[in-house]
RODO-2510 file (C-alpha; in nm, 4 decimals, decimal comma):
residues 219
     n   res          X          Y          Z
     1     m     0,3634     0,4320     2,1187
     2     l     0,1580     0,6644     1,8985
     3     q     0,4753     0,8418     1,7847
     4     v     0,6587     0,5129     1,7227
     5     l     0,3631     0,3742     1,5256
     6     a     0,3249     0,6709     1,2908
     7     r     0,6953     0,7281     1,2295
     8     s     0,7652     0,3602     1,1630
     9     a     0,4691     0,3313     0,9271
    10     t     0,4565     0,6485     0,7182
    11     g     0,7113     0,8857     0,8703
    12     q     0,4414     1,1161     1,0081
    13     k     0,4435     1,2744     1,3529
    14     l     0,0949     1,1351     1,4154
    15     s    -0,1043     0,8902     1,2075
    16     v    -0,4420     0,9716     1,0563
    17     y    -0,5871     0,6274     1,1260
    18     t    -0,5603     0,6199     1,5075
    19     s    -0,8928     0,6183     1,6935
    20     i    -0,8960     0,7854     2,0358
    21     i    -1,1929     0,6652     2,2420
    22     s    -1,2941     0,8555     2,5563
    23     g    -1,5990     0,6584     2,6623
    24     p    -1,9611     0,7766     2,7028
    25     a    -2,0524     1,1435     2,6989
    26     r    -2,0153     1,3372     3,0244
    27     p    -2,2962     1,5572     3,1618
    28     d    -2,1437     1,8762     3,0252
    29     d    -2,0600     1,7331     2,6786
    30     v    -2,2562     1,8735     2,3831
    31     d    -2,2860     1,5312     2,2203
    32     g    -2,1446     1,1822     2,2387
    33     p    -2,2523     0,8224     2,3003
    34     e    -2,4809     0,7389     2,5902
    35     e    -2,3049     0,4074     2,6498
    36     f    -1,9638     0,2651     2,5715
    37     h    -1,8982    -0,1035     2,5048
    38     l    -1,5468    -0,2434     2,4527
    39     i    -1,5220    -0,5907     2,2986
    40     l    -1,1856    -0,7693     2,3105
    41     l    -1,1538    -1,0377     2,0433
    42     d    -0,9095    -1,3080     2,1539
    43     n    -0,9128    -1,5165     1,8331
    44     g    -0,6497    -1,7571     1,9635
    45     r    -0,4071    -1,5021     2,1058
    46     s    -0,4310    -1,6346     2,4631
    47     a    -0,2888    -1,9652     2,3413
    48     i     0,0228    -1,7821     2,2183
    49     i     0,0914    -1,6081     2,5514
    50     g     0,3645    -1,7775     2,7516
    51     g     0,4859    -1,9861     2,4566
    52     d     0,7768    -1,9620     2,2159
    53     y     0,5926    -1,7081     2,0005
    54     a     0,4537    -1,4740     2,2662
    55     e     0,6854    -1,1999     2,1405
    56     s     0,4856    -1,1798     1,8164
    57     l     0,1931    -1,0290     2,0135
    58     m     0,4070    -0,7203     2,0814
    59     c     0,3427    -0,6082     1,7214
    60     i     0,1918    -0,2569     1,7071
    61     r     0,0798    -0,2988     1,3422
    62     c     0,2960    -0,0215     1,2009
    63     g     0,3886    -0,2136     0,8856
    64     a     0,7600    -0,1301     0,8978
    65     c     0,8585    -0,4933     0,8437
    66     l     0,6410    -0,5042     0,5296
    67     n     0,8062    -0,1949     0,3874
    68     a     1,1559    -0,3370     0,4432
    69     c     1,0953    -0,7000     0,3405
    70     p     1,2354    -0,7831    -0,0066
    71     v     0,9992    -1,0809    -0,0385
    72     y     0,6889    -0,8765     0,0448
    73     q     0,7969    -0,6080    -0,2012
    74     a     0,8158    -0,8736    -0,4742
    75     i     0,4957    -1,0718    -0,4146
    76     g     0,2612    -0,8291    -0,2356
    77     g     0,0172    -0,8828     0,0466
    78     h    -0,2453    -1,0997    -0,1262
    79     a     0,0011    -1,3872    -0,1652
    80     y     0,0059    -1,4346     0,2131
    81     g    -0,3631    -1,5232     0,2253
    82     g    -0,4308    -1,3771     0,5717
    83     v    -0,5326    -1,0582     0,7502
    84     y    -0,1742    -0,9962     0,8576
    85     s     0,0750    -1,0103     0,5725
    86     g     0,4476    -0,9634     0,5426
    87     p     0,7038    -1,1046     0,7886
    88     i     0,4898    -1,0627     1,1012
    89     g     0,1926    -1,2120     0,9167
    90     a     0,3993    -1,5179     0,8293
    91     i     0,4208    -1,5767     1,2057
    92     l     0,0775    -1,4711     1,3279
    93     t    -0,1366    -1,6286     1,0554
    94     p    -0,0170    -1,9898     1,1101
    95     l    -0,0513    -1,9411     1,4873
    96     l    -0,4001    -1,7898     1,4787
    97     q    -0,5353    -2,0058     1,1930
    98     p    -0,3442    -2,3354     1,2120
    99     d    -0,6228    -2,5358     1,0458
   100     l    -0,6180    -2,3452     0,7177
   101     p    -0,4438    -2,5345     0,4346
   102     d    -0,0824    -2,4461     0,3517
   103     q    -0,0493    -2,2032     0,6440
   104     h     0,2699    -2,3828     0,7482
   105     m     0,4255    -2,2653     0,4212
   106     l     0,4077    -1,8956     0,5133
   107     p     0,7281    -1,8992     0,7244
   108     q     0,9061    -2,0231     0,4116
   109     a     0,8288    -1,6912     0,2397
   110     s     1,1341    -1,5211     0,3860
   111     s     1,4958    -1,4739     0,2866
   112     l     1,5876    -1,4348     0,6579
   113     c     1,7863    -1,1240     0,5697
   114     g     1,6902    -0,9653     0,9022
   115     a     1,5630    -0,6364     0,7577
   116     c     1,2277    -0,6860     0,9342
   117     q     1,3830    -0,7070     1,2798
   118     e     1,6169    -0,4167     1,2076
   119     v     1,3315    -0,1750     1,1304
   120     c     1,0830    -0,3088     1,3873
   121     p     1,0271    -0,0336     1,6471
   122     v     0,9742    -0,2901     1,9238
   123     r     1,2565    -0,5178     1,8028
   124     i     1,0554    -0,8375     1,7587
   125     a     1,2877    -1,1271     1,6715
   126     i     1,0958    -1,2147     1,3544
   127     p     1,3694    -1,4192     1,1764
   128     d     1,4194    -1,6403     1,4841
   129     m     1,0482    -1,7190     1,5062
   130     l     1,0246    -1,7883     1,1337
   131     l     1,3037    -2,0451     1,1659
   132     r     1,1309    -2,1993     1,4685
   133     l     0,8021    -2,2283     1,2790
   134     r     0,9806    -2,3997     0,9921
   135     a     1,1281    -2,6521     1,2342
   136     d     0,7884    -2,7066     1,4002
   137     a     0,6288    -2,7842     1,0628
   138     v     0,8929    -3,0475     0,9916
   139     k     0,8548    -3,2041     1,3381
   140     v     0,4793    -3,2546     1,3004
   141     g     0,5124    -3,3839     0,9447
   142     k     0,3523    -3,0875     0,7680
   143     s     0,6313    -3,0427     0,5159
   144     h     0,5244    -3,1469     0,1654
   145     p     0,7080    -3,4401    -0,0022
   146     a     0,7913    -3,2133    -0,2964
   147     e     0,9417    -2,9617    -0,0551
   148     r     1,1587    -3,2282     0,1080
   149     a     1,2719    -3,3516    -0,2332
   150     a     1,3527    -2,9952    -0,3390
   151     m     1,5622    -2,9403    -0,0257
   152     r     1,7539    -3,2618    -0,0896
   153     g     1,8183    -3,1527    -0,4472
   154     y     1,9248    -2,8081    -0,3289
   155     t     2,1658    -2,9605    -0,0747
   156     l     2,3084    -3,1894    -0,3411
   157     a     2,3731    -2,9008    -0,5793
   158     m     2,5093    -2,6560    -0,3219
   159     t     2,7611    -2,9052    -0,1827
   160     r     2,8961    -2,9987    -0,5278
   161     p     3,0440    -2,6980    -0,7123
   162     n     3,0652    -2,8731    -1,0488
   163     l     2,6993    -2,9775    -1,0305
   164     y     2,6045    -2,6221    -0,9301
   165     r     2,7867    -2,4767    -1,2318
   166     m     2,6199    -2,7288    -1,4636
   167     g     2,2809    -2,6240    -1,3267
   168     g     2,3667    -2,2601    -1,3945
   169     r     2,4562    -2,3374    -1,7556
   170     a     2,1332    -2,5352    -1,7986
   171     a     1,9339    -2,2424    -1,6571
   172     r     2,0958    -2,0077    -1,9103
   173     i     2,0054    -2,2384    -2,1964
   174     g     1,6488    -2,2635    -2,0651
   175     s     1,6267    -1,8863    -2,0446
   176     r     1,7423    -1,8479    -2,4011
   177     t     1,4916    -2,1096    -2,5200
   178     f     1,1776    -2,0293    -2,3207
   179     a     1,2082    -1,6754    -2,1817
   180     r     1,0640    -1,3809    -2,3674
   181     k     1,2178    -1,0363    -2,3208
   182     g     1,3813    -1,1420    -1,9960
   183     w     1,0761    -1,3085    -1,8395
   184     f     0,9141    -1,6511    -1,8129
   185     r     0,5394    -1,6222    -1,8717
   186     r     0,4751    -1,9798    -1,7569
   187     l     0,6683    -2,2283    -1,5462
   188     p     0,6040    -2,6039    -1,5228
   189     p     0,4240    -2,7499    -1,2160
   190     p     0,4572    -2,7000    -0,9244
   191     l     0,6281    -2,3689    -1,0044
   192     d     0,3314    -2,2637    -1,2185
   193     r     0,1538    -2,1305    -0,9061
   194     w     0,3934    -1,8364    -0,9227
   195     t     0,3315    -1,7586    -1,2894
   196     q    -0,0455    -1,7772    -1,2441
   197     r    -0,0240    -1,4269    -1,0962
   198     r     0,3081    -1,2798    -1,2126
   199     d     0,5983    -1,3391    -1,4486
   200     f     0,9265    -1,4943    -1,3368
   201     p     1,2580    -1,3248    -1,4216
   202     s     1,4873    -1,5209    -1,6506
   203     f     1,8390    -1,6251    -1,5610
   204     a     2,1484    -1,4639    -1,7131
   205     a     2,1523    -1,5086    -2,0868
   206     a     2,3788    -1,7692    -2,2438
   207     g     2,7248    -1,6238    -2,2862
   208     a     2,6770    -1,3678    -2,0076
   209     q     2,9071    -1,3738    -1,7081
   210     s     2,7674    -1,5435    -1,3990
   211     f     2,8318    -1,4170    -1,0475
   212     s     3,0658    -1,7093    -0,9780
   213     e     3,2686    -1,6231    -1,2868
   214     w     3,2689    -1,2553    -1,1930
   215     w     3,3892    -1,3440    -0,8431
   216     e     3,6652    -1,5741    -0,9666
   217     e     3,7884    -1,3014    -1,1999
   218     r     3,8095    -1,0334    -0,9291
   219     r     3,8859    -1,2004    -0,5991
***
């Protein structure tokens, strides 16, 4: 496990942050502690054992899923608002701290590309649990009305090609009007929570070829 941890985290043969504890000093030891006390902090983990998310407790904290996650690379750890960030944090934080506001939104911070599970040394099924947490939030009514409206709008656009293309043209016009040097400095509510901390990339400029147009031309 020590080899798997270090190689998955930093590519080293052995990490420099692993503590090896041998207990109190023996009679022939030159120095060392007189007593040894080990405190195990449960912090809600026992409630996860035996449930649908027990596999998340297999995490060895190597950070490989963070390094591979395209979402984590874009927004950084502070955006997750918990001790554990990245894909595994989006599972553990809502489970360990369910009463904190907006914790049910963390599983939404994933593209479900599967890179996290691919690099995980213990092969935790992170994408499956993220999907399950999303479904759980909907079942208990934690999804925000704005989120439900956005999903309905997204479904409407994605199932109507002409409407989708019109939205793309509108986004190009908006980029040309409001973006500066390829970036939006401010977005309207509720999207302004993103631009409070970072800029948002603009869409393709008006007149530029969209992916759909590129695909139609080459397929």
